[in-house]
N, C-alpha and C positions, 0 to 999 in steps of 0.2 A: 425781362420777358423774352422768351425764345421765339424766333420767327419761324413759321411753318411754310414750306413750300407747297402750294396747293396744286401745282402742275404735276401731271402724271397720275398713275393709278394708286388707289388706296383701297384697303380692304374695309369691310363693313365696320370692324372694331375701331379702326382709325377714324372713320368718319363720325361715328357715334361719340367717341371720345373727344374728338375736336368740338363737336356740337355741345357736348356737355360742358367743357371747359369755357367755351364762349358764353354759353348761358350763365354759368356760375360767376364769371367775371363781370357780366353786365346785367345782373339781376335787377339792380336798382332801376336803371332806365327802362328795362323791358317791364317791370312792374308798373312803373308810372304811365307807360303807354297804355297797358292793359286797363289800368285804373281809370284812364281818360276815355278810352273807347268803348268799354263795356257799358257804362250807363248811357252813352249816346246811342248804342245799338238798341238798348232796351226802350229808349224814348222813341226811336224810329219805329220799332214794332208796336208800341202803344198808339202811336199816331196812325200807323196803317190800319190797325184794328177799329180805331174810332172813326175813320172816314169811310163813307159808304161807297163812293166811286173808285174804281181801280186806278184810273188815270190820276185823280186827284191824290190818292193814297201814295201812289209812286212819286208824284211831284213833291208832296210834303216830306216823305222820307228822304229823298234826294236832297232836300234843303238842309236836313239835319246832318 
């Protein structure tokens, strides 16, 4: 694996290329993170909708 010096200026193509390679190399861990956080966010939204008071809804979603 080639190391990349991130110091200095880079053009937009280099930045996008580096981001794409980083995403492609780490797709599995990133997918698992998204797989974990997406249902938790949906649960927090359902809790906020089901609780009448704004303060209680915020406290309940913060717990999730």
